[in-house]
Residue, then its C-alpha position, 0 to 999 in steps of 0.5 A: m484463500r482464508q489465511g491471504i484472507i487473513y494476511a490481507i486485512v491485518a496489514y491495511l488495518a496496520w496500514g490504516l494506523l500509519p498516519l497516527y504513528w508518523k505522526l508522531f515525529q511531524a518536527m523532523g523533515a519527510w526526507e528524515i522520516l524517510a531514510h530512517r524507515i528505511v535504514w530501521s526497514i533493513i535492520f529488522v528485515a536482516i535479523i529475520i534473515q538471520v534468526t530464520k536462516r535465509w541468506r543463501s535462498m535469499w542470495g539466490a533468489v535472484t537469477g537473472f537481469k529481469m528479477f533483479g531489475a524488477l525488485a529494483i522497480c518494487s524497491l523504487l516504487i514503494s520508496a517513492n510511494w512511502l515518501i509521498f505518505i509521509w510528507a502528506v501525512n505530516n503536511n495535513h492531507v490526511m484525507q487526500t492519502s485516504l482518497g488515494y487508498y480508497m482508489n487503488p483497488l480500482i487502478t490496480v483491477l485495472l492494471g490487472v485487466l492490462f497486463l495480467k490478463e484478467k476479466m473486467h465485467a460491465g460493473q466493474w468498467l462501471a465503478l472505473i469510471l464512476a471513480a474518475f468522475g470523483v477524480l474529476f469534480i474534486t480537481f475542477h472545483y479545487g482548480e488544481i489535479p490531486w496529486v498526491s491521492l493520485s501519487l499513492a493509488l498509481t505508485f503501490a499499483f505498480y508496485s501490487l502489479a510488479k510484487k505479483l511478478v515478482r514471486l519471491e518468497a515473502m519474505v526475500g523479496l522485501a529483504w531484496e527492496t529494502l537492500f536496494v535503497a538501503p545506501i542510499a537512506f544510510g549516506y543520507l542520513l550520514m549527510l545530515q549528520v555531518n552538514g549538523t541539520e538532523t533534526m532527531t536529535s530534536l525527538a523525545w527519548w519516547q520518541l526515539l524508541l518509538l523511531t527505532l521501531a519503523g522498521v517492524a512498523t514498515a516490514m511486517p504489514l509489507y510481509w504480511f501484504a507479500q502473503a496476502a498477495t501470493r494466495l489471493p487474486l489481485s482483484v481479492v486484493g484490492f478489495i479489502q485494502y477499503l479497510a486503510p482508507t476508511i481507517s484514515l479518513l476518519s482518522a483525517v475528520f475526528l483526530f487531526g481535524e481536517p475539514f471535509t466540505q461538501t465537495h469532499f463529500i461530491s467526491f467521495g461519495f463517487i468513489w464509494s459509489a464505484l467500490i460499491v458498485f465494485t464489490v456487488s458486481s465482483v460477487r456476483i460474477k465470483r457466484k457464477a463461477s464458482p463451482i456447482n455444490p456436489e450436493v446439489a450435483i448428487k440429486k441434480q444427478a439422482 
């Protein structure tokens, strides 16, 4: 449990700082950045697999079509999440990414109820209703659905669910996820090269160096998250995720200069209230479910 919490905190701290990283490549298109991210990720993961001599366990891990399909779904979901996130960051929608990842823990818990038969109590349902009001408020005020926020929340929530169901060793699962989309990424970069439309050549040398580290920046948080997901209940993983959107929100306002209007304050207020209600409710439920302290039990028996 303790190791799982540490893994989750480190993973979400890294994800919270990722907007600062992707902003360095703002001159590139989102699809090109995504392709580089996938390519450098598969290279980094392959190195890890080679060093740890896990190729045999990797190829033998997929035992049937059902698991193969689940891994393919994981790959598509996380790739879609990466693309939306990169596009949003480099088009000055970091605040929307923050809103999406604030909503994600609540959607994650709801999926746990629907698919994993986890139980939700009155306080947790109230939290979901408050979060829904927050989304509806900003939707009606601006006249458009916050699709970036909802897409990020849904893709990562379903990815979390799929990871929970696959139950592969963390690095092996990550290797398969990147392997599924690597041929598409390689092909896309080759097409850009042939057509002379790649923008990577416009980057400074230090940007190119940092771009090659996209695999590390991608794989390590996913690895830490996978380690946390196998050790913690889905609800606990969702709770710790508050770190990432908080860092992103502060970055959006104080570093990137995105406006934080009254509408944002009210909408985020509903979401924050939902998270407070959800947290308090979850803590109370955990205390009621926790076993009696052995010393207290001995005194009662005496």
